[in-house]
Each structure stands twice: as structure tokens, then as C-alpha cells.
C-alpha positions in Angstrom: 1.4 3.3 -17.3 3.1 1.2 -14.8 6.1 3.2 -12.6 3.4 7.0 -13.1 2.0 6.4 -9.3 3.3 4.4 -6.6 0.1 4.3 -4.9 -1.8 2.9 -9.2 0.9 0.6 -9.2 0.4 -1.5 -5.1 -3.7 -0.7 -6.1 -2.9 -3.1 -8.6 -1.9 -6.2 -6.4 -4.1 -5.8 -3.3 -7.8 -5.2 -2.9 -10.4 -2.9 -3.4 -10.9 -0.2 0.0 -7.0 -0.3 0.4 -6.1 2.7 2.4 -3.0 4.6 3.5 -3.6 7.2 6.8 -1.0 9.8 8.2 0.1 8.3 11.7 2.1 9.6 14.8 3.8 8.6 17.6 5.8 10.0 20.4 6.1 13.2 17.8 6.9 11.1 14.7 5.2 10.8 11.4 4.8 7.8 9.2 2.4 7.2 6.6 0.0 3.6 7.4 -1.4 1.0 4.6 -4.5 -0.7 5.4 -6.5 -3.4 4.0 -10.1 -2.3 3.8 -10.7 -4.0 6.7 -8.9 -2.4 9.2 -5.9 -4.1 9.3 -2.3 -2.5 9.2 -0.5 -4.1 6.5 2.8 -2.3 6.1 4.0 2.0 7.2 6.6 4.0 6.3 8.2 7.8 6.6 5.9 9.3 2.9 3.7 8.4 1.5 5.3 7.2 -1.7 7.3 4.7 0.7 4.4 3.4 2.1 2.7 2.5 -1.8 5.6 0.7 -2.7 5.6 -1.6 0.3 2.7 -2.5 -0.2 2.7 -2.8 -4.0 5.4 -5.4 -2.2 3.2 -7.2 -0.1 0.4 -7.4 -2.4 2.5 -9.4 -4.6 3.8 -11.9 -1.8 -0.1 -11.8 -0.1 -2.2 -12.1 -2.7 -1.4 -12.0 -6.6 -1.8 -14.0 -8.8 -0.4 -14.7 -11.3 -1.1 -11.7 -12.6 -2.2 -7.9 -11.5 -5.7 -7.3 -10.8 -5.9 -5.1 -11.9 -4.9 -2.5 -14.9 
């Protein structure tokens, strides 16, 4: 169901193996979404925002006219 979770929505447009990790730098915690090869694609202050940004990134850079998964 679209809108159920940001992660589920994002994974429709991203390749298998994409993951999100918490990251800390200079006392600031954030979340980074990585492609399966370890390339970071987006970062945000919380996991939900990171997945929302990742969905937009996937739509711009990877998506065909239809989502890859439902």
C-alpha cells in the first residue's frame, strides 16, 4: 500500500540490497542510505526522512516509467 512506510515506498524505486545506517559526525547523528556497493546516495536527520529522500533519488536516477517492485 503506497504511503504505508517511507522505506517500503523507497524500495520500490531502488535496487535490492539498499540499506540505511545511522551515522555520527562531530556529535551530530544522522542517517545515510547506501546503494548495495556502499555508495552513499542521501542523508537526513532521521531514518524516515532519509528513506523519503532515497525514494526521490531513485525516481530521478534509476526509475523506469513504472516502479520495479510493488
